[in-house]
N, C-alpha and C positions, 0 to 999 in steps of 0.2 A: 450424456456427452458433455454438457456444461460442467457437471460435477467433476468429471475426470480432467477437464482443462483447468479448473480451479485447483484441483489437487496437484497437478503438474506445476502450475504457477507457484503454489505455496511451497512445494518441495524445492524448487529452484530458489525462491526468495529466502526460505529458511536456511538453505545450505549456505547462502551468502551471510546470513546472520551468524551461523555457527562456525564457519570456516576460520575467520580471524580470531575468534574467541577461544578456539581450541589451543592456541599457542600463547595467548595473552590472558593474564588474570582478569576476570570481569570485575569492573568497579562495583563495590558494594552499593546496593540500592539502584543500580542502573537498570532501567527498563527499556529494552530495544523498542524502536518506533518504526512503523510502516506508514508511509503516506499513500493513500489510495485516492487517485484523482478520477473524476467522472465527468464526462462532457455534458451530461444531462442536468436535470433539476433534482434537488434533494427531495427525498420522500418525507412525508410527515414524520415527526419525531417518534410517534408510536407505531408507524407502519413498518412492516418487515418487507424486504425485497428478496427475491430468489438469490441474487448475487451475494448480498450482504450475509444472508443466512448461511449460504453454502460456504462463503469465505470464512466466517467465524467457526462453523462446524469443522472445516478442514484444519483450521488452526488448532482447535481443541483436540482433534484426533492426533495431532502431533505434539500435544502437551503445552500449547500456548493459549493463554486465556486473556482475552482483552480486558484491560484494566487491572490485571494482576501480574502477569509475566510478560506482557507485551502491550504497547500502546498503538492505537491505530488513529491516524489523522485522516479523516474523511473530508474531501473537498469536492464541490460541484461547480462546474463552469456555467451552468444554466443556459446551455445551448450556444455559448459564444466561444469560438476558438481564440479570440483575443483574450478573453477572461481566462481561458485554459492556460495560455502562455503566462499570464500573471500569476496563476496558481502554482505553476512549475517554479517560477522565481521565488515565490513565497515559501514553498516547502523545502527547496534546496538550502534555504537559510536556516531551517530547523535541523536539529541533529537527528535526521532519519537515516536508517541503515538500508531501507528498501523503498523504492518508488514503484508503485503499480499504476499502470495506465490502461485504458480499456481497449485500444485497438491500434493498428499500425499508423493511422493518420495522426493520432495523438502521440504515439511513440516517436514519430518523425519530428513533430513539433517540439516534444520534450528534448530530443537530441539536439535540435537547433538551439534551444535555450541553454543547454548545458555546454555546448561547444562554442568557444570564443571566436 
């Protein structure tokens, strides 16, 4: 179930990446970026998590390889919705094409940060 949800999320996200680029020439050397925000705590550097593993796997299935054809900006709010809001502000200043958030609560918070 989780894997199919991640697949759907990636299909939607990657269609956003591919749509505008179909009509415009891609800049040489440009690597699209995805920002993935998480409300929890970061895992240890060497630890794998089911979500990250599945997310990377589904990207690879679609021809996107982190560090080669796509960059992923991982951010963690460490359990604080206030910190989450500041992370949204941080990543929207980056040149990211897609922003991934974990649930409807954080999506609403993200929307409120994006809407003037």
